N, C-alpha and C positions, 0 to 999 in steps of 0.2 A: 405704523400704528400702536399708541400708548396702550399699557396694559391695566386692567381697571384697575381703581384704588381701593388698598383694603385699610380700613381704620384698624387702629391697634387694640380698637375695646370690641371687634368684633373676632367670633371665635373663627370664623370661616378664612381669619388668614394664616393661619399655618396650617388648616386641616391637612392633612396626610390624603393625596388622591385618591390612592387604595382603598377609602372607606366610603368615597362617595356615589349615591347613585344619581345620575341628573338627565331628567326629562323634560319633551319642550314640546309646543304645540301651539301652531298656529290658530286663534280663533275670528270667527269673523264676525267683530264686536267692537264698540270701541273699549280703551282701557277701564273707564270709569263704569262698565257693564258690567267688566268682568272681574273687576275690584269687589263691586257690591255685592258679586254672586260667592265671593268667600267673606266676605263680612257682613252680609244681612244675615241674622240666625234664620229666616224664614228660606231663604234661597237655600242655605249649604246643606241643611238638611235632606233637600229635595235631590241634589244629584252627587252628593257626596259618595265615595266608595266604588268598589269593582262592580260590573256587571251582575246583576242577580242578588245585590245585597241590597237591604233596604235599613235605614239609618233611627233609631229609638233613642230620642232625648233625654237626659236624666239632670241635667244643668248645662246652663249654656252663656256665655257672656265673652262674646266676641271683641275685645277691648285689652288693649297692653294688660298684662298682667291677668287677664280671664283666664278662666277654664271653660272646655268642652267636653264634658263628660257623656259618651254615648256608647251604645253596641251598635253592631255592624252584625246583620242579622242574614245570614245565608238562608236560601230556597229551601234547606232541611231544617230548618230552624235553628240551626247552630247558632250560638250569640259570641260575640269576639267584644268583651269588653275594653273602650279605647279612651283614653283623654290624651287632649291637647292644650297645652297651656300658651296662651299668644303671649311672646317676649317682647315681640318689635312690631308694629307697623308704622309705614310712612304712607299715609293716603296715597293711593294710586299708584304707588311706586314698587313697596314690596310689604310682606308679610313673614317674621320668621316665629316660628311654634318650635316647642318641644311635644313628642308625638311617641306617644305606646299605649302601654294597655295601662287599665286604670288600677295601677298597682305602685305605689309608691316607692318600690324597690325594684322596678322593672330594668333586670339588665341589658335588654335591648329597647331600651328606649332612645331616640334618636330625635337630631334636629332636622327641620326642614324649612328651608329659605325658599319662598314664592316671589318671581319680579314678576311685573306686569309693563311689556316695554310696548307702545302704541306704533305700529309703521305708517309712512305717510298713505296708505290706504284707508284708515280709519281701522284695519284688523290688528290685534293683540297677539305680540307672541310672549306668552305666559312658560316659564322656567321652574322647575320644580326641583331645587337641589337637596338631597337628604346626606346627612353625615351621619355616616354609624358609628357606635364605640369602638369597635376594630374591625379590621378587614374580614376576620373571620364572621363575623355578625353580619357583614355587606355581603359575604359569598352566600352564608344561610338564605338570608333572604332573597337572595337573587335566584338560589336553590328552589325556592318555593312561589316563585312567580310574581316578586314586586314589582318588576319593571313592569311585564305585563299586565299586571293589576292597577300600576299606576298609571298606563295605557288607556285604558277601559275607564280609570275616575276622570281623567282629562277631557275622551273623549264623551261622557257623560255630560260635566260641566259643559263642552261646545255646544252640545245639542240643548240644554238648558236653558244658555245665552241664548238660542238660536229661538228658542221659544218666547223667552220674554222681549227680545227686540221684535218679533213678529205681532204684538198684541196690539 
């Protein structure tokens, strides 16, 4: 079995594994539908974020170089100002973003690589990789529930896609 290729232009090439969080989910929908849920401004706002969180968007441009600025709002009204900058998008294959608080100098900002792989049965394997700036930061976000919250987000995506495909 050959190893996946890593291009010289990608920061994923030499990223230390102890800074990474990897989440994966099989979604019962074609890759084009799952990819659209990430790239359609109306759809992403419906499902993104952990259970119990809603999204309030301030700016959204889901294109390479574009920015999505939004608040995640908890049930208790707490607001978490967030920003994603879309670095690279390859239609139906991958999306790479920089994600963090809506602060220019956010020391906890991290990269995300989302890949979409269609299986022969029409389902999509979505893999979300996070690259954190340090092992300490990775350990911190795991400690406050990043893996669980990421799993909840992917579960919400799967429910959203099921609704879209049943229409």
